[in-house]
C-alpha positions, 0 to 999 in steps of 0.5 A, spaced: 556 787 785 558 784 791 551 783 793 550 779 786 556 775 788 553 773 795 547 772 792 550 767 787 554 764 792 548 763 796 544 760 790 550 755 789 550 753 796 543 751 796 543 748 789 549 744 791 545 742 798 539 740 793 544 736 789 547 732 795 540 731 797 537 729 791 544 724 790 542 721 797 535 720 795 537 717 789 542 712 793 537 710 798 532 709 792 537 705 789 538 701 795 531 700 796 530 697 789 536 692 790 533 690 797 526 689 794 529 685 788 533 681 792 527 679 796 523 678 790 528 673 787 528 669 794 521 669 794 521 667 786 526 661 788 521 659 794 515 659 790 519 655 784 521 650 789 514 649 792 511 648 785 516 643 784 515 639 791 507 640 789 508 637 782 512 631 785 507 630 790 502 630 785 506 625 781 506 621 787 499 621 789 497 620 781 502 613 782 498 611 788 491 612 785 493 608 779 496 602 783 489 603 788 485 602 781 489 596 779 488 593 786 480 595 785 480 592 779 484 585 781 479 585 787 473 586 783 475 580 778 476 576 785 469 577 787 466 576 780 470 569 780 468 567 787 461 569 786 461 564 780 464 559 784 459 560 789 454 560 784 456 553 781 457 550 788 450 552 790 447 549 784 451 543 786 449 543 793 441 544 790 442 538 785 445 533 791 440 536 795 435 534 790 438 527 789 438 526 797 431 527 797 429 523 791 433 517 794 430 518 801 423 518 797 425 511 794 428 508 800 421 510 804 417 507 798 422 501 798 422 500 805 414 501 805 414 495 799 419 491 804 414 492 810 408 490 805 412 484 803 414 482 810 407 482 812 404 478 807 409 473 808 407 472 815 400 471 813 
């Protein structure tokens, strides 16, 4: 009976020791889970913040793109207007140049006629 009692006591000590080890392991595991959970929560907050910053930057860039596109359209209109004005001015220049050539030719003809008349009147 004593042997059986010693055996049971030893068995009880082993089981108590094993239960204590299991409890310690469970506590360590719980601590690890909590640490990982905190780490994941921090990481999630960081990623959420970064995503918000990225979205804000994207919105700012989109606004800049839209403003630049409007400026480009305005510049294109100005270029078209300047080209039209230049074309009109060039047409006026050609017209005046043609008129100058015509007047020069008439002046030469008139001068030639005048010289003929002078030379006839001298004779």
